[in-house]
C-alpha positions as CSV (number, residue, x, y, z in Angstrom):
1,M,-25.7,31.4,4.5
2,A,-25.7,27.1,4.5
3,L,-27.1,27.9,0.6
4,I,-23.7,30.1,0.0
5,A,-21.0,27.6,2.6
6,G,-23.0,24.4,0.2
7,A,-22.2,27.3,-2.8
8,A,-18.5,27.1,-2.1
9,A,-18.3,23.4,-1.4
10,M,-19.9,22.5,-5.8
11,P,-16.1,23.3,-6.6
12,L,-14.5,21.0,-4.3
13,L,-17.4,18.0,-4.7
14,S,-17.5,18.4,-9.1
15,S,-13.5,18.0,-8.9
16,A,-13.6,15.4,-7.2
17,V,-16.9,13.4,-8.5
18,A,-15.8,14.6,-12.4
19,H,-13.8,11.4,-13.2
20,P,-15.2,8.5,-11.0
21,P,-12.8,5.4,-11.5
22,T,-13.6,3.3,-14.7
23,I,-14.7,-0.3,-14.3
24,V,-12.3,-2.1,-15.6
25,N,-12.5,-5.6,-18.3
26,E,-10.5,-8.8,-17.5
27,A,-7.8,-7.9,-20.1
28,G,-7.8,-4.0,-18.0
29,R,-7.1,-5.8,-15.2
30,K,-4.3,-8.5,-16.0
31,L,-2.3,-5.4,-17.7
32,I,-3.1,-2.8,-14.2
33,G,-2.1,-5.9,-12.5
34,E,1.0,-6.2,-14.3
35,E,1.9,-2.2,-13.2
36,V,1.0,-2.5,-9.7
37,A,3.1,-6.0,-9.6
38,A,5.5,-3.9,-10.9
39,F,5.5,-0.8,-8.6
40,R,5.2,-2.7,-5.5
41,R,8.7,-4.1,-7.6
42,D,9.9,-0.7,-7.5
43,V,9.1,-0.4,-3.8
44,A,11.1,-3.1,-2.5
45,A,14.4,-1.9,-5.0
46,A,13.8,1.4,-3.1
47,I,13.9,-0.3,0.3
48,K,17.3,-2.2,-0.8
49,A,18.5,0.7,-1.9
50,K,17.3,2.8,1.1
51,D,16.3,5.2,-1.2
52,K,14.5,8.0,1.2
53,K,13.6,10.4,-1.6
54,R,12.7,7.5,-3.8
55,L,10.0,6.1,-0.7
56,E,8.7,9.5,0.1
57,R,7.7,9.7,-3.2
58,M,6.0,6.2,-3.3
59,Y,4.2,6.3,-0.2
60,S,0.4,8.2,0.3
61,P,1.1,11.5,2.2
62,Q,-2.0,10.2,4.2
63,F,-0.5,6.1,4.1
64,V,-0.9,4.3,7.3
65,H,0.0,0.8,8.0
66,T,-1.4,-1.4,10.8
67,H,1.0,-3.8,12.7
68,A,-0.1,-6.9,13.7
69,T,0.1,-5.6,16.8
70,G,-2.6,-3.0,16.2
71,K,-0.1,-0.3,16.7
72,V,-0.7,2.0,13.2
73,D,2.4,4.5,11.8
74,G,2.0,7.3,9.5
75,K,4.3,7.4,6.6
76,E,7.1,9.2,8.0
77,A,6.7,6.2,10.7
78,R,6.8,3.3,8.2
79,I,9.7,4.4,5.8
80,A,11.9,5.1,8.9
81,A,11.4,1.6,9.2
82,L,11.9,0.5,5.9
83,L,15.5,2.1,5.8
84,K,16.7,0.7,9.6
85,G,15.7,-2.7,7.7
86,E,13.5,-3.5,10.3
87,P,11.2,-6.8,9.0
88,T,8.4,-5.6,6.4
89,I,5.6,-6.8,4.5
90,E,7.1,-4.7,1.8
91,S,10.5,-6.2,1.6
92,A,9.7,-9.1,3.0
93,P,9.6,-13.0,0.4
94,V,5.7,-13.4,-0.1
95,N,3.9,-16.5,-0.6
96,D,0.2,-16.2,-2.2
97,L,0.7,-12.9,-3.5
98,V,-2.6,-11.9,-5.5
99,F,-3.6,-8.8,-7.1
100,R,-7.2,-8.0,-7.1
101,I,-7.8,-4.5,-9.3
102,P,-11.6,-3.3,-8.5
103,N,-10.9,0.0,-11.1
104,D,-8.6,1.7,-12.4
105,W,-7.1,4.0,-9.3
106,V,-6.9,0.9,-7.1
107,G,-4.9,-2.2,-6.6
108,I,-4.8,-4.3,-3.4
109,A,-2.2,-6.8,-3.1
110,T,-2.1,-9.7,-0.4
111,G,-0.3,-12.6,0.9
112,V,2.1,-14.5,3.2
113,S,5.4,-13.4,4.7
114,N,7.8,-14.7,7.4
115,L,8.8,-12.1,9.6
116,K,11.1,-12.1,13.3
117,A,9.2,-10.4,14.8
118,S,10.1,-8.1,18.1
119,D,10.6,-11.4,20.5
120,G,13.3,-12.8,18.0
121,K,10.8,-15.7,17.2
122,T,9.8,-15.9,13.9
123,Y,5.7,-16.0,12.2
124,A,3.7,-16.1,9.1
125,Y,1.8,-13.1,8.7
126,R,-1.2,-12.8,6.1
127,W,-1.0,-8.9,4.8
128,T,-2.8,-6.7,2.3
129,A,-1.4,-3.2,0.8
130,T,-3.2,-0.8,-1.0
131,Y,-2.1,0.8,-3.9
132,V,-3.5,4.0,-5.8
133,R,-3.2,5.5,-8.5
134,E,-2.5,9.1,-8.1
135,G,-2.2,11.5,-11.2
136,Q,0.1,8.8,-13.5
137,G,2.3,7.2,-11.0
138,W,0.6,4.5,-8.5
139,H,1.6,5.2,-4.2
140,V,1.3,2.9,-1.5
141,A,-2.1,4.2,0.4
142,A,-2.3,2.0,3.1
143,S,-1.1,-1.6,4.9
144,H,-1.9,-3.9,6.8
145,A,-0.7,-7.4,8.7
146,T,-2.3,-10.1,10.4
147,Q,-0.1,-12.5,12.7
148,L,-0.6,-16.0,11.6
149,H,1.2,-18.6,13.4
150,E,4.9,-19.4,14.8
151,I,7.6,-21.1,11.6
152,K,9.5,-23.2,13.6
153,P,13.0,-23.8,12.3
């Protein structure tokens, strides 16, 4: 019985590892980093336009965002927050923006953004957003924010 179940799972396993990510050289990292940066700008434009359908295509079905408070949102809750105009790392101006490209399927962006919190004060948040290539396009897979210090006026 275990052999049959194992044999049945083999097509799924083999398709998952059939095309492993490519380790890219520095020139490849630069090009992929530019793709991810352009995608991040496209996400911001979709937020500004309040384009729900486009955002739904841009966020991975398994997307998760972890707030500085520890609260976790899935794709639907995050898109709802974006459309309501809540302050978010996706739409805020960013300092210290860095893209890391470990392979041709993943892009990791880190930065610091100043956002107004629920207490009405503005804080600096260090954040990470992870982008994955699915098919020929990029998707936001995960993000998180850590509250740093209050920004005094």
